[in-house]
LUMVEX-927457 format. One record per residue (C-alpha): x, y, z. Coordinates in steps of 0.25 Angstrom, whole numbers, plus 5000, padded with zeros to 4 digits. Each point is the difference from the previous one (the first is absolute). Layout:
<tordrens>
TORDREN      x      y      z
TORDREN      X      Y      Z
...
</tordrens>
This chain:
<tordrens>
TORDREN      x      y      z
TORDREN   4960   5013   5072
TORDREN   4994   4988   4993
TORDREN   5012   4992   4999
TORDREN   5008   5007   5011
TORDREN   5002   4987   5008
TORDREN   5000   4990   4989
TORDREN   5012   4991   5001
TORDREN   5001   4997   4985
TORDREN   5012   5006   4992
TORDREN   4999   5006   4986
TORDREN   5013   5003   4992
TORDREN   4999   5014   4994
TORDREN   5007   5008   4990
TORDREN   5001   5016   4998
TORDREN   5003   5001   4985
TORDREN   5007   5012   4995
TORDREN   5006   5004   4987
TORDREN   5014   5000   5007
TORDREN   4999   4990   5011
TORDREN   4992   4988   5005
TORDREN   4998   5000   5015
TORDREN   4996   4986   5005
TORDREN   4994   4997   5014
TORDREN   4990   4992   5008
TORDREN   4987   5004   5008
TORDREN   4994   4993   5012
TORDREN   4988   5007   5007
TORDREN   5002   5013   4992
TORDREN   5014   5001   5004
TORDREN   5013   4998   4993
TORDREN   5007   4988   5006
TORDREN   5014   4999   4993
TORDREN   5010   5010   4995
TORDREN   4998   5005   4986
TORDREN   5008   4994   4989
TORDREN   5003   5010   4988
TORDREN   5004   4996   4986
TORDREN   5001   5008   4987
TORDREN   4988   5000   4992
TORDREN   5008   4999   4987
TORDREN   4987   5004   4993
TORDREN   5006   5001   4986
TORDREN   5004   4985   5001
TORDREN   4988   4991   5002
TORDREN   5008   4987   5002
TORDREN   5009   5006   5011
TORDREN   4988   5008   5006
TORDREN   4992   4987   5002
TORDREN   5012   4993   5006
TORDREN   5002   5011   5010
TORDREN   4985   4998   5004
TORDREN   5002   4985   5002
TORDREN   5013   5003   5008
TORDREN   4993   5010   5008
TORDREN   4989   4992   5004
TORDREN   5009   4987   5002
TORDREN   5009   5008   5010
TORDREN   4987   5005   5008
TORDREN   4995   4986   5001
TORDREN   5013   4995   5006
TORDREN   4999   5011   5011
TORDREN   4986   4995   5004
TORDREN   4998   4990   5012
TORDREN   4986   4996   4994
TORDREN   4996   4998   4986
TORDREN   4993   5012   4993
TORDREN   4986   4998   4995
TORDREN   5000   5009   4988
TORDREN   5008   5010   4992
TORDREN   4993   5014   4999
TORDREN   5005   5013   4994
TORDREN   4998   5012   4992
TORDREN   5006   5002   4986
TORDREN   4999   5011   4990
TORDREN   4990   4999   4988
TORDREN   4994   4998   4990
TORDREN   4997   4986   5005
TORDREN   4990   4989   5000
TORDREN   5001   5000   5016
TORDREN   4990   4989   5003
TORDREN   5008   4990   4991
TORDREN   5013   5005   5004
TORDREN   5004   5005   4986
TORDREN   5008   5012   4998
TORDREN   4999   5009   4987
TORDREN   5010   5010   4994
TORDREN   5005   5007   5012
TORDREN   5005   5014   4999
TORDREN   5011   5000   5011
TORDREN   5004   4986   4997
TORDREN   5002   5000   4985
TORDREN   5005   4985   5000
TORDREN   4985   4996   5003
TORDREN   4994   4999   4986
TORDREN   4989   4992   4994
TORDREN   4994   4994   5012
TORDREN   5008   4994   5011
TORDREN   4993   4989   5009
TORDREN   5007   5004   5013
TORDREN   4989   4995   5009
TORDREN   5000   4986   4994
TORDREN   5015   4999   4999
TORDREN   5001   5003   5015
TORDREN   4989   4990   5003
TORDREN   5008   4989   4992
TORDREN   5013   5004   5007
TORDREN   4995   5001   5015
TORDREN   4987   4992   4999
TORDREN   4993   5011   5008
TORDREN   4988   5008   4996
TORDREN   5005   5013   4993
TORDREN   4992   5013   5000
TORDREN   5004   5012   4992
TORDREN   4993   5014   5001
TORDREN   5002   5014   4997
TORDREN   5007   5007   5011
TORDREN   4990   5011   5000
TORDREN   4989   4990   5003
TORDREN   5008   4993   5011
TORDREN   5003   5014   5006
TORDREN   4985   5003   5001
TORDREN   4997   4986   5005
TORDREN   5011   5001   5011
TORDREN   4993   5014   5005
TORDREN   4987   4993   4999
TORDREN   5004   4989   5010
TORDREN   5010   5006   5009
TORDREN   5001   5015   4997
TORDREN   4991   5012   4998
TORDREN   4987   4993   4999
TORDREN   5000   4992   5012
TORDREN   5006   5011   5008
TORDREN   4989   5010   4996
TORDREN   4989   4989   5002
TORDREN   5005   4998   5014
TORDREN   5000   5015   5003
TORDREN   4985   5001   4995
TORDREN   4997   4988   5010
TORDREN   5007   5006   5011
TORDREN   4992   5013   4998
TORDREN   4987   4993   5000
TORDREN   4998   5003   4985
TORDREN   4993   4988   4993
TORDREN   5006   5004   4987
TORDREN   5010   4990   4994
TORDREN   5008   5001   4987
TORDREN   5002   4988   4991
TORDREN   5007   5006   4988
TORDREN   5014   5007   4998
TORDREN   5008   5006   4989
TORDREN   5015   4999   5002
TORDREN   5009   5010   4993
TORDREN   5015   4999   4998
TORDREN   5008   5013   4997
TORDREN   5014   4997   4996
TORDREN   5007   4998   4986
TORDREN   4986   4999   4995
TORDREN   4986   5000   5005
TORDREN   4994   4987   5004
TORDREN   4987   4996   5005
TORDREN   4992   4988   5005
TORDREN   4985   4998   5004
TORDREN   4994   4991   5011
TORDREN   4985   4998   5000
TORDREN   4994   4993   5012
TORDREN   5013   4993   5003
TORDREN   5003   4995   4986
TORDREN   5011   5005   4991
TORDREN   4994   5006   4987
TORDREN   5009   4995   4989
TORDREN   4991   5002   4988
TORDREN   4997   4991   4988
TORDREN   5013   5003   4993
TORDREN   5009   5002   5013
TORDREN   5000   5015   4999
TORDREN   4990   5005   5010
TORDREN   5004   5012   5007
TORDREN   5010   5005   4990
TORDREN   4998   5014   5005
TORDREN   5013   5005   4993
TORDREN   4993   4999   4986
TORDREN   4990   5011   5004
TORDREN   5001   5014   4993
TORDREN   5009   5010   5006
TORDREN   4991   5013   5004
TORDREN   5012   5009   4998
TORDREN   5005   4994   4986
TORDREN   4988   4993   4993
TORDREN   5009   4993   4990
TORDREN   5008   4993   5012
TORDREN   4997   4990   5010
TORDREN   4999   5004   5015
TORDREN   5013   4993   5002
TORDREN   5008   5011   4993
TORDREN   4997   5009   5012
TORDREN   4996   4990   5011
TORDREN   5013   4993   5002
TORDREN   5015   5003   5004
TORDREN   5003   5005   4986
TORDREN   4988   5009   5000
TORDREN   5004   5007   5013
TORDREN   5014   5002   4994
TORDREN   4995   5004   4987
TORDREN   4992   5012   5005
TORDREN   5011   5004   5009
TORDREN   5009   5001   4988
TORDREN   4990   5007   4992
TORDREN   4998   5010   5011
TORDREN   5015   5003   5002
TORDREN   5005   4998   4986
TORDREN   5010   4989   5004
TORDREN   5003   4988   4992
TORDREN   4993   4987   5004
TORDREN   5014   4994   5002
TORDREN   5002   5010   5011
TORDREN   4987   4999   5007
TORDREN   5000   4998   5015
TORDREN   4994   4987   5005
TORDREN   4985   5000   5005
TORDREN   5005   5000   5014
TORDREN   5009   5012   4998
TORDREN   4989   5007   4993
TORDREN   4991   4998   5012
TORDREN   5011   5005   5009
TORDREN   5001   5012   4991
TORDREN   4985   5002   5001
TORDREN   5000   5000   5015
TORDREN   5012   5008   5002
TORDREN   5010   4990   5004
TORDREN   5009   5001   4988
TORDREN   5004   5011   4991
TORDREN   4993   5001   4987
TORDREN   4988   5006   4993
TORDREN   4989   4998   5010
TORDREN   4989   5005   4991
TORDREN   5004   4990   4989
TORDREN   5001   4989   5010
TORDREN   4986   5003   5006
TORDREN   4994   5001   4986
TORDREN   5007   4986   4996
TORDREN   4992   4993   5011
TORDREN   4987   5009   4998
TORDREN   4999   4996   4986
TORDREN   5003   4985   5003
TORDREN   4989   5000   5010
TORDREN   4990   5007   4991
TORDREN   5002   4989   4990
TORDREN   4999   4989   5010
TORDREN   4988   5006   5007
TORDREN   4993   5001   4987
TORDREN   5004   4985   4996
TORDREN   4995   4995   5014
TORDREN   4987   5008   4999
TORDREN   4997   4993   4987
TORDREN   5004   4986   5005
TORDREN   4993   5001   5014
TORDREN   4987   5005   4993
TORDREN   4999   4986   4994
TORDREN   5004   4993   5013
TORDREN   4995   5008   5012
TORDREN   5009   4996   5012
TORDREN   5013   5004   5007
TORDREN   5012   5005   4993
TORDREN   5015   4997   5005
TORDREN   5012   5005   4994
TORDREN   5014   4994   5001
TORDREN   5013   5000   4992
TORDREN   5013   5007   5000
TORDREN   4994   5014   4999
TORDREN   4992   4999   5013
TORDREN   5011   5006   5008
TORDREN   4995   5014   4994
TORDREN   4986   4997   5004
TORDREN   4999   5012   5010
TORDREN   5002   5009   4988
TORDREN   4992   4993   4989
TORDREN   4988   4994   5007
TORDREN   4993   5014   5003
TORDREN   5001   5002   4984
TORDREN   4994   4986   4998
TORDREN   4988   5003   5009
TORDREN   4998   5013   4994
TORDREN   4999   4994   4986
TORDREN   4990   4989   5005
TORDREN   4992   5011   5007
TORDREN   4999   5009   4988
TORDREN   4988   5003   4991
TORDREN   4994   4998   4987
TORDREN   4993   5011   4992
TORDREN   4987   4996   4994
TORDREN   4993   5007   4988
TORDREN   4993   5011   5008
TORDREN   5013   5004   5006
TORDREN   4997   4994   5014
TORDREN   5010   4991   5007
TORDREN   4999   4986   5004
TORDREN   5009   4992   5009
TORDREN   5010   4991   4992
TORDREN   4997   4988   5009
TORDREN   4987   4996   5006
TORDREN   5006   4996   5013
TORDREN   5007   5009   5010
TORDREN   5015   4998   5000
TORDREN   5008   4999   5013
TORDREN   5015   5000   5002
TORDREN   5002   4988   5010
TORDREN   5014   5005   5003
TORDREN   4995   5013   5006
TORDREN   4994   4997   5014
TORDREN   4989   5010   5000
TORDREN   4996   4995   4986
TORDREN   5001   4985   5005
TORDREN   4991   5003   5012
TORDREN   4989   5006   4991
TORDREN   5001   4988   4991
TORDREN   4998   4990   5011
TORDREN   4989   5008   5007
TORDREN   4986   4994   4997
TORDREN   4990   5009   4994
TORDREN   4989   4990   5001
TORDREN   4986   5005   5004
TORDREN   4987   4993   5003
TORDREN   4988   5001   4990
TORDREN   4986   4995   5000
TORDREN   4996   4989   4991
TORDREN   4988   5006   4993
TORDREN   4986   4995   5004
TORDREN   5006   4993   5012
TORDREN   5005   5004   5014
TORDREN   5013   4993   4997
TORDREN   5013   5008   5001
TORDREN   5013   4996   4992
TORDREN   5014   5006   4999
TORDREN   5005   5007   4988
TORDREN   5013   5006   4997
TORDREN   4999   5010   4988
TORDREN   5015   5003   5000
TORDREN   5009   4995   4988
TORDREN   5015   5000   5004
TORDREN   5012   4996   4993
TORDREN   5013   4999   5008
TORDREN   5014   5001   4994
TORDREN   5013   4998   5008
TORDREN   5015   4996   4998
TORDREN   5004   4986   5002
TORDREN   5006   4996   5014
TORDREN   5004   4987   4995
TORDREN   5008   5005   4989
TORDREN   4999   4995   4985
TORDREN   5010   4989   5002
TORDREN   4994   4993   5012
TORDREN   4986   5002   4995
TORDREN   5004   4993   4987
TORDREN   5006   4988   5008
TORDREN   4988   4999   5009
TORDREN   4991   5000   4988
TORDREN   5008   4990   4993
TORDREN   5000   4991   5012
TORDREN   4985   5002   5003
TORDREN   4996   4997   4986
TORDREN   5007   4987   4999
TORDREN   4994   4995   5013
TORDREN   4986   5005   4996
TORDREN   5001   4992   4987
TORDREN   5005   4988   5007
TORDREN   4989   5001   5011
TORDREN   4990   5001   4988
TORDREN   5005   4987   4994
TORDREN   5001   4993   5014
TORDREN   5012   4992   4995
TORDREN   5013   5004   4993
TORDREN   4997   4998   4986
TORDREN   5007   4998   4987
TORDREN   4996   5014   4993
TORDREN   5007   4999   4987
</tordrens>
């Protein structure tokens, strides 16, 4: 963990449509009890005051001065400049709200705002799936190392973030990795999020059983029905997660084709991963039919479920062989295998986002060598 032993403290915020959760991170760990305030998202003045109050209360709890403020906030936004656009779940934020500059003026601290999906992927890159897999490869004597990761969050919506060679990919318009805008393979006039989300799982269960959406069980209850722990329509429950997984698997396949790296899934729906992960893997291992009627693999790389021990062992096993350099007596090592691994987050989305926010701030400060005025 790059900043696991760092003594600097960064104040953080988990910004939701209902609550703002404030904290502080040191050495990749939370060091104060959280402070929770209403988001008051329909009242901009009150919402901004709550943010100032939350960070003020956190700062008062700290024994040493924080070096920065860093957190995820919903978009659309100009994240590099800390300016929020017209937010869907916080309707009071309209017309451009300079939240980053406001916090800098108030606390005189460098302030970094990013998309939570990006920070989630960054946390997994620094202290989650990516270093874990690379350590396993090293222990197995496999020289292969992974440098890129696609982070997926499954919950109220479908979020994503991309980290390439240790750097968060934000994009020119602060909308890089918006996988939620991909086309839904099961309903071509809808986005993937209409199936790949909590509402998507509930929607299919209701359609399969003929009940009103207001009467739908929770995703956790639908999972328990599917595995026989709760009374209900087991076939419909399995179908709800299967269709969700097919849409997610299709979206991930499209995204990872452009990135080529590890894939990590987090978020509220991951408690049902034992049910839906095989369907995601099945979708990613599916085939395309070409004009002559023959089949070709959906992905160029082989896909491995990193939460399955036998699959993990195959993934980390080296398939390198020695080959002769033509026209010489020299031997070099060549690994012809192309492997993509997908696994469930062990950090959890919330902790990964916090670590990502913390590390992003310190990384930017270290790049600049001194604490700067950034606005």
